[in-house]
N, C-alpha and C positions, 0 to 999 in steps of 0.2 A: 768292069765298067757298068754292064748291066746290072750286076748285083749290086753295087754302090748307088745307083740310080733308084733300085728298087727298095733299099734300105731308108733313103732320104724319103721316099714317098710315104713308107710305112710311118716314119716317123711323123712327118706331117699329118697324115691321115689320123694318127692316134692322138696327137695334139688338138686337131680340130674336134674330133670325138669327145675328147675328156671335156673340152669348154662347152661344147653343145650338152651333154649329160649335167655337167655343172649348172648351165642356166636351167634345164628343164627341173631338175631335182632341187634347185635352191629353196623351194617351199617348205621340204621335209629335211633339209640340211643342218638347220640351226642347232637343235639338240646334240648332233655329232660335233659341230664345230664348237660348240661352248664345252663338250665334254673333252675334245681335244686340246682347247686351249688352258682348262683346268688342269689337266694331267700334265701337259707342257710346263705349266708354270710352277706346279708342286712336285714334279719329278726331281729336281735337285736335292729337295728335302728328304726324300727316299734315298737318292744316292748317298746323302750324308748320314744318315741313319744306318745305311749298309755299311758304310765304312767304320762304324761303332761296332761291328761284327752282328748286326742283327740279320735275321732272314730276310729276304725281299718281301715276302708274304706279310711277315709281321710289320715290317717297316712300312707297308702298302696301307695295311688296315689302321696303323697308328696315324699316318697322315690322312686318310680317308675320313676317319672318325673326327680328327680334328677339324678338318675341312666342313664336314657335315655339321657339327657342333657349331661352329662359327657363322655358317650361313642361316641354322635355325635360329641362333640367339639374335643375328641382326634382323630376322622376320620378326621374331618375338617381340623384341625391344625397340626397333626404329618404327615398323609398320604402325602400331599403335599411335605413335606420336606424330607420325605425319598424316594419319588420318584425322587426329584431332586439330591439328594446324590447318588442314584441307576445309574443315569444318568451319574454323575461325574465317578462315579466307573467303567462303562463301556468304558468311554473315557481313563480311566487309564489302562485298561486291556492290550491294546498293548505294553505298557511300561513293565508290569509284564510278558508279553510273551517274549518279548525282552530280559529281564532279566534272565527268564528260559533258553532261548534258548543261549545267549552269556556266562552265568556264570554256572548256576546251572547244565544242562546238560554235557557241557565239563568236569566238575568237578566230576559227576557220571560215566562217561564213563573213566575218567583218574583213579579213584580209584577202580572201580568195573568192569572193562572190557570194550569192545568196543561194548557191545550190545547196540540197541537203545532202550533207556527208555522211551522216548515218541516223537513222530513227531511234534514238536512245529511249524515248518513253516505250516505244513498242517493244524494244529489246529488254527493257527492265520488265515489263508486265510479263511477256514470254518467260523470262527466266525465272521470276517469281511463281508463276503458276506451275512451271515444271518441276521447279524445286521442292514446292509445297506438296506437289503429287508424290515424288519420290522420297519424300521424308527425310530429307539430308543426304550428306555423303553415304552414312552407314545404311540408310534405306535403300538408296541408288544401288549401292554394291551388292545388298541382300537380293534386290529384285533382279538385278541383272545375272546373278548368279543361279537364281532359282528358274528363270526364263532362257537360260542359255547351258543347260546341263551338259549339252555335248562339248561345249567350247571348254566348259570346266574340267571335264574329263580329258580331253586333249591336251590342255595344260599340265594336268597331274601326269598324264602318261610322258609327255616331254621332259619334267622334271625327273621323274624315276629314271626316263632313258639317258637322262645327262648324267646321273650319278652311277648307273650301270656303265656307261661308255667310259667315264673318268676311271672307275675301279679297274676294268679290265685292261684299259691302256697303261695305266700304271703298272699292273702286274707283268704284263707282256711287252713292256717298253722296248727292252733290248732286243727281243725276239723280232719286233716290227722293223727296229733300226736294222738288225742284221740281215732281215728279209730283203728290205729296200736295197741295202749294201750288196747283196749277192746278185741283185738284178742289173747292175750298172755295166755297161760294156767296159771290159778290161782296159781297152786303150784310152778311154778318157776318165776312167776311175779318178787318178790323182787331181784333176781339174776339178772335176765334180764333188770329190771330197773337201778340197779346198774351198769352193764356193758354198757347200752346205755349211762349214765350218764357221764361213764369216756371216752367212744368213743367220745361223744360230745364235752368234753372238749379238748380232744386230737386234733380232727379235726378242731374245732373253732379255738384254738390257733395257730395250725400249718397253716391253709389257711391264716389267716389274717396275721400272722407274715411273711410267705414266700412271700405274695404279697407284703408286704412293703419291703421285701428284694430285691425281684427283680426291684421294683420301684426305691429303693434307688441306687443299684447298676446301674441300666440303665442311670439314671440321672448321677450320678458321671462319669461313663466312657465317656457319650455323651458329658457332659460339657468337661472334662478333655482332650480328645481326639480334640475336636474342637479348644480348647485354644491352644494345641500344633500346630495346624495348620492342621490337617488332613482333607482333604476335605469331606471324607465319615465317618468321627467320630460319627456323629448322628446314622447312621445305624448299625455301628459296635457297639456302645453303646447299643442301644435297642437290639441287638442280644445278646450281653453278659448278659443283665438282664434278658432276657427270658429264656436263657439257663442255669442261674443259679440254676434253681430248681433241675438240674441233679449235683451232687457234680462233681467239676473240670472240667465238660465239658464248661461250660461258660467261665472259665479263660484262658484253653488251647486253645479254638476257638478263643477267643478275642486276646491273644497274637499272635497267627499265622496270622491271618488275618489283625490285626493292623500293624504288622511288616513288611508284604509283602506289604501292601498299603503305608507306609511311606515310604519304600525305592524306590517304583513304583514313589511315587510323587516327592521325593526330591532327588533322584538319589545317596544316600551316606547311608553307615551303620551307621554313626553317627545319622543319623536321627531315627534310630530305639532305641537309648538309653533312649530319652525322653518316648517312648511309654513304654519300659520295667519298667522303674522307675515308671511310672504311675500304671502300673499294680502289682508291688511289692507293693506301698503304698496302692493300692485298696484291695488287698489279705490282707494284715496286718489288716487293717480296719475292712474288712469283718469277718476276722478271730476272731479278739479280741474284737470287739464291736458291728458291725451290726448284724450279726446272732445270737450270744450269747443274745443279748439283745431283738432282735424282734422275735426270734424263740426258741432259746435254743434247748434243747434236747427233742422236744415235742414228736417225734414218738420214739426214742430210738433205731432206725435202724442204723447199721453201714453203711457207705457210699457206700460200695462194694453192700451191700444188697439193697440200694436205686436204684442203677444203674441197678441191676439185675431185680427189681421190674418194673421199667420205661421200659427196654427193653422186658421183658416178656410180659407186658400189650400191647405193641406195636405189637408183633408178633403175639399174640392171637386175638387182638381185633381192630388193627391198631390205629387211633388217638383217638378214644374212650378209648381203652386200656390204652393209656398214660394218659388221664386224670383220669382215675380210678385207676391207680396203686398205687400212693401214698395214697389216702384215704384207699384203701383196704389194704396196708401195715400196715396202722396204725390202724385199726380195727383188723387186724390179730395179732398184737403186744398186743394189749389189751386182747385179747382171750388166747394168750400164756401166758400173766402174770398171768391171771387168773387160767388157768389149772396149771401152776407151782407152784401157792399158794394152790391151792386145792391138789396138789399131796403133798406137803410137809406137809401138816397138816393132810393127811391120815394116816391109820393104816399101809398101803403097805409101805410109806416112812419109818415111826418109827419103 
């Protein structure tokens, strides 16, 4: 009895210690988390190549080089396009500020009183001065890099660390899994293995499906907004795709930014109509076909719970917490279903 109590105390102590260390080390864990995530996502491809009778090291090198090439191409091809569109967006900012000053602010004063909602003239002056000093988007980026050498080295180190972690985890994936398996208490091994398999199925399906949804929506809105004639369509489309991981945030942000950009560019409220129609079509396709086919109800969380999980992760652990929030929520849901099933099969419930 005393031994059982000590074991429970040890488990609780180790659990508390784990979460304390997780919280304290959160600022440096992001590259490791990204590396683990990349290795987890592409490990099935390595296994597929191994089934074609390739040695694991050869399969890992092929997948790793393909992953590196894809990321490099994205950076080389997409970043210059986004930078050019950001420059166009900053050129359009004076028109947006003029619209705020001439239409929005007078309307707010008319309907809500004479109080000063925002000093648009001062904002416009400050923005123009700072932008001219920086020399545009490229100039601002160059200045930031030159005056933040340590930050640049830190980012480069994190990128290198991500690739190193990804490579070694891919190579030793089975060893890591077997090592964790050997640590399981024999009495609870079948239950833990069953839960681990369920978590793996949920996480794998969710991650791969959600990444495909983000990519599909990003391409759809980037192409659609560009065909409408919006100069910053690519930037907004990419933003909508990335934010679509949080329910409703991507669509709301996209509608607002694209509508303002369309009005500022064309100077007419009629220019906003094609933008709204595009988002109606996109949201309909997403709700009826894209997300149900690619993701489905993988986690089983209500959208409000997903939003809460992401915000809570961000508050507790920063960017690391945002990355960790949905996987953690998925694992928690698997455990909750298991506990619910155990409770309903218990004498207490019956």
